[in-house]
C-alpha positions in Angstrom: 145.5 -39.8 239.8 144.8 -37.8 239.4 144.1 -41.2 242.0 130.3 -56.5 249.5 132.5 -57.2 245.9 136.1 -56.6 246.4 136.5 -52.8 246.0 139.9 -53.2 244.1 138.3 -55.3 241.3 135.1 -53.1 241.4 136.6 -49.8 241.0 139.5 -51.5 238.3 136.8 -52.8 236.5 134.9 -49.4 236.4 137.9 -47.8 234.9 138.6 -50.6 232.7 135.0 -51.1 231.2 133.3 -47.7 231.2 130.2 -47.3 230.5 129.1 -45.8 227.2 129.8 -42.6 225.8 128.2 -39.5 227.2 126.5 -36.3 225.8 130.2 -34.7 224.7 128.2 -31.3 224.4 128.8 -31.0 228.2 132.2 -30.3 227.5 131.4 -27.7 224.6 132.1 -24.2 226.1 129.3 -21.8 225.4 130.2 -18.0 224.2 130.3 -17.1 228.1 132.2 -20.2 229.4 135.7 -18.9 230.3 138.4 -21.6 230.8 140.3 -20.4 234.0 143.4 -21.8 235.8 143.5 -23.0 239.2 144.8 -20.1 240.7 141.5 -18.1 239.6 138.6 -20.1 240.5 135.3 -19.4 239.0 132.5 -18.4 241.3 130.8 -21.7 241.1 133.6 -23.9 242.1 134.2 -21.6 245.3 130.6 -21.7 246.0 131.0 -25.3 245.9 134.1 -25.5 248.0 132.7 -23.3 250.7 129.8 -25.4 250.7 131.8 -28.3 252.3 133.7 -26.0 254.4 135.8 -23.5 252.5 139.5 -24.2 250.7 141.0 -22.1 253.8 139.5 -24.9 256.3 140.8 -27.8 253.9 144.4 -26.5 253.5 144.8 -26.5 257.4 144.2 -29.8 257.7 147.8 -32.0 257.6 146.6 -35.2 257.5 143.5 -37.7 256.8 142.4 -40.8 257.7 139.4 -43.0 257.0 138.2 -46.6 256.4 136.3 -48.4 253.7 134.2 -50.9 255.0 134.9 -54.6 253.7 133.7 -58.0 255.1 137.0 -59.4 255.9 138.6 -56.5 257.6 138.3 -52.5 256.7 140.8 -50.9 254.4 142.6 -48.1 256.0 144.0 -45.0 254.3 146.7 -42.6 255.8 147.2 -39.6 253.4 149.9 -36.5 254.4 147.4 -34.2 252.7 150.4 -31.2 252.2 152.9 -33.8 250.1 149.9 -36.3 249.2 152.3 -39.2 250.9 149.9 -42.1 251.5 149.4 -45.3 253.0 147.0 -48.0 252.4 146.6 -51.0 254.6 144.3 -53.9 253.3 143.4 -57.5 254.2 146.1 -59.1 252.0 148.4 -56.1 251.3 150.1 -52.5 252.5 150.9 -50.3 249.8 152.0 -46.5 249.9 153.9 -43.9 248.6 156.9 -42.4 249.8 157.3 -39.1 247.9 159.4 -41.0 245.2 158.1 -44.3 244.6 155.0 -46.4 245.3 155.7 -49.8 246.7 153.4 -52.7 248.2 154.0 -55.5 250.4 151.3 -58.6 249.4 150.8 -62.1 250.0 150.3 -64.2 247.2 146.5 -63.6 246.9 146.9 -60.0 246.1 146.3 -59.2 242.1 146.1 -55.3 242.1 148.3 -52.8 240.7 149.6 -50.3 243.5 150.8 -47.7 241.4 146.9 -47.3 240.1 145.3 -47.8 243.4 147.8 -46.5 246.2 145.9 -43.1 245.7 142.5 -43.5 243.9 139.9 -43.9 246.9 141.8 -40.9 248.3 140.8 -38.7 245.0 137.3 -40.0 244.9 136.7 -39.5 248.6 138.3 -36.1 249.1 136.0 -34.4 246.3 135.8 -31.5 245.9 139.0 -30.5 247.6 141.3 -32.5 245.2 140.0 -30.6 242.2 141.6 -27.4 243.6 144.8 -28.3 243.1 147.5 -26.6 240.9 147.6 -27.5 237.7 143.8 -27.5 237.4 141.7 -25.6 234.6 137.8 -25.5 234.7 134.9 -25.0 232.2 131.4 -24.5 232.5 129.2 -27.0 231.2 125.6 -27.8 230.8 123.3 -29.1 233.6 123.0 -32.6 234.0 119.6 -33.6 234.6 118.5 -36.7 236.5 114.7 -37.3 237.6 113.8 -34.3 236.8 116.5 -31.8 238.8 119.0 -29.9 236.9 122.7 -30.1 238.3 124.7 -27.1 237.3 128.1 -28.5 236.1 131.8 -27.9 236.0 134.2 -29.6 233.4 137.7 -30.2 235.1 141.1 -30.9 232.8 144.5 -31.3 233.7 147.6 -29.3 232.1 149.9 -31.8 230.7 152.7 -33.3 233.1 150.2 -32.8 235.8 149.8 -36.4 237.9 150.3 -39.8 236.4 147.3 -39.3 234.0 147.1 -35.7 232.8 144.6 -36.7 230.3 141.9 -37.5 232.7 138.6 -35.6 232.7 136.0 -35.0 235.5 132.6 -33.4 235.1 131.3 -32.2 238.7 128.0 -31.4 239.0 126.3 -29.9 242.1 122.9 -28.8 243.8 121.5 -25.8 242.5 120.5 -24.0 245.7 123.1 -25.8 248.1 126.0 -26.1 246.0 126.9 -29.3 247.6 128.7 -31.8 245.3 126.1 -33.9 243.7 127.8 -35.9 240.7 130.9 -36.9 239.6 131.7 -38.2 235.9 135.3 -39.0 235.1 137.3 -40.6 232.7 140.0 -43.2 233.4 143.1 -42.7 231.1 145.9 -44.4 233.3 146.3 -47.4 230.9 145.5 -46.4 227.7 147.4 -43.1 228.0 144.9 -41.6 225.5 142.0 -39.0 226.0 138.6 -41.0 226.2 135.0 -40.5 225.8 133.7 -42.8 228.1 132.8 -41.5 231.3 131.7 -43.3 234.6 129.3 -41.8 237.0 129.7 -41.4 241.0 126.8 -40.0 243.3 127.6 -37.9 246.3 124.3 -37.9 248.8 125.6 -39.0 252.0 127.8 -36.7 254.1 129.3 -35.8 257.2 130.9 -32.9 259.0 134.5 -33.8 260.3 136.7 -30.6 261.8 134.9 -28.2 259.9 134.6 -30.2 256.7 131.7 -31.9 255.2 133.2 -35.3 253.8 131.1 -38.3 252.0 130.0 -41.3 254.0 128.8 -43.3 250.9 129.9 -43.2 247.3 127.7 -44.9 244.8 128.8 -45.9 241.1 126.1 -45.8 238.7 125.0 -47.4 235.1 124.8 -44.8 232.6 122.8 -44.3 229.1 123.2 -41.4 226.8 125.9 -39.8 228.9 123.5 -39.7 232.0 123.7 -41.6 235.3 120.8 -44.4 236.0 120.2 -47.0 238.4 122.9 -47.7 241.0 125.7 -49.9 240.6 127.5 -50.2 244.0 128.7 -48.4 247.0 131.1 -47.8 248.9 131.1 -46.8 252.2 133.3 -44.6 254.8 134.1 -44.8 258.5 136.4 -43.5 261.3 136.6 -40.4 259.0 139.4 -38.1 260.5 140.8 -34.7 259.0 143.4 -33.4 261.5 145.7 -30.9 261.7 148.4 -32.8 263.0 151.2 -34.4 260.9 151.6 -38.1 260.6 155.2 -39.3 261.0 156.7 -40.1 257.4 158.0 -43.4 259.0 154.3 -44.4 258.2 154.8 -44.0 254.3 158.4 -45.7 253.9 157.8 -49.6 252.2 159.4 -52.2 253.5 
């Protein structure tokens, strides 16, 4: 899916060692909440997308490039947006998806899982736009209250057979005034293949606008207690961000 410390290790632990069970009442439908297919976005979702540049501008982009800051060398991510081919270049590996298979070329120090990781950071990074993909359902949920601020929310689930982890769930919470994305709660079902009640939390607070799209420069994972994010756990910084209308060469995504 969907998707200082070694990023692969951090993200893997965040998924495998998810925090405590959140308040599942956030996923309960109120009498006025209506689940809607992706072709008929709820008004709130449209406003969130618009706050980040709009779905039309996102769909104008053909490719996305960004780097994740690392001590040894930055990790480079290339994505062909229309067909979701991808390539990730790290210090001790190169991996990607060529449209049919996930591939990896790595030295003996590489301990990751390419199938799990090749598009993981792209999905976290390209919020909220990836939550407008086909096969997604939306549901209004109770606000998330953090330090006295109420963030309205939308629950996202997937139709059966969508992606490698269709049982994943996301909770998107946005600022009540600006509609900018503020928090993301997510479950990870890639390894268990079963629905989960354990949500991890990411704060979205630092943004930059490039080619008309408002994209994050920092993602901060948080601890949680009783279904509410608490103190920060770790942050990931993004640089050299470039959404583009240019199509990348498909040779870039072919493995050795």
